[in-house]
C-alpha positions in Angstrom: 0.4 -0.1 -0.3 1.0 3.7 -0.8 1.5 5.9 2.0 -0.8 8.6 0.6 -0.1 11.6 2.9 3.6 12.5 1.1 3.6 15.0 4.1 5.8 12.2 6.1 8.8 12.9 3.7 11.6 15.3 4.2 11.5 15.7 0.4 8.0 16.7 0.3 8.0 19.5 2.9 11.4 21.1 1.1 9.9 21.4 -1.9 6.8 22.9 -0.2 9.1 25.1 1.2 11.1 25.9 -1.9 8.4 27.4 -3.1 5.4 28.8 -0.3 6.9 32.4 -0.2 5.8 31.8 -4.2 2.4 31.3 -4.6 1.1 34.3 -5.9 -1.6 36.3 -3.8 -0.2 34.8 -0.1 1.0 37.9 0.6 -3.3 39.3 0.2 -4.6 35.9 1.9 -2.6 36.7 5.0 -3.3 39.9 5.4 -7.0 39.1 4.5 -6.8 37.1 7.9 -4.4 39.1 9.9 -7.7 41.7 9.2 -10.7 39.2 10.1 -8.9 37.7 13.8 -10.5 40.2 16.1 -8.0 42.7 18.3 -9.4 40.7 21.4 -7.9 37.2 20.8 -5.6 36.0 23.0 -5.4 32.6 21.6 -4.3 31.3 18.5 -4.7 27.6 17.1 -3.0 27.3 14.2 -3.5 23.8 12.5 -1.1 22.3 9.8 1.2 25.3 10.9 4.0 24.5 8.4 6.8 26.2 9.8 5.0 29.0 11.2 4.7 32.0 9.2 0.9 32.5 9.0 1.3 32.3 13.8 4.1 34.2 13.5 1.9 36.9 11.9 -0.8 36.8 14.4 1.5 37.3 17.2 3.3 40.2 15.8 -0.4 41.6 15.3 -1.3 40.0 18.8 1.0 40.5 21.2 -0.6 39.7 24.0 -2.3 36.5 22.8 -1.1 33.2 23.0 -0.7 30.2 20.2 -0.7 26.3 19.8 0.7 25.3 16.2 -0.2 21.8 15.1 1.3 20.1 12.0 2.3 16.3 10.7 5.2 16.8 9.3 8.6 16.2 11.5 10.1 18.3 9.7 8.1 21.2 10.5 7.7 20.6 13.6 11.7 21.0 13.6 11.1 24.8 11.8 8.1 25.2 14.4 10.7 24.7 17.2 13.4 26.7 15.8 11.1 29.7 15.5 9.6 29.5 18.7 
């Protein structure tokens, strides 16, 4: 049986990281998220966090908030631990 979860392989995670910051309109999407998260937010759960970019943007905007980042990929978890 073939593993259908490619995120379990470091190669797949690395390929994503190589193109992640070139995804068209990514910054516009992130800006929309930041706009719609209420300023009174104190807890953030980021599922599928990747390397933590979005959670980092949210915590920068909401310095009183606490964040929890979860990801399936061991490579992404390593990056999350290094970042936070």
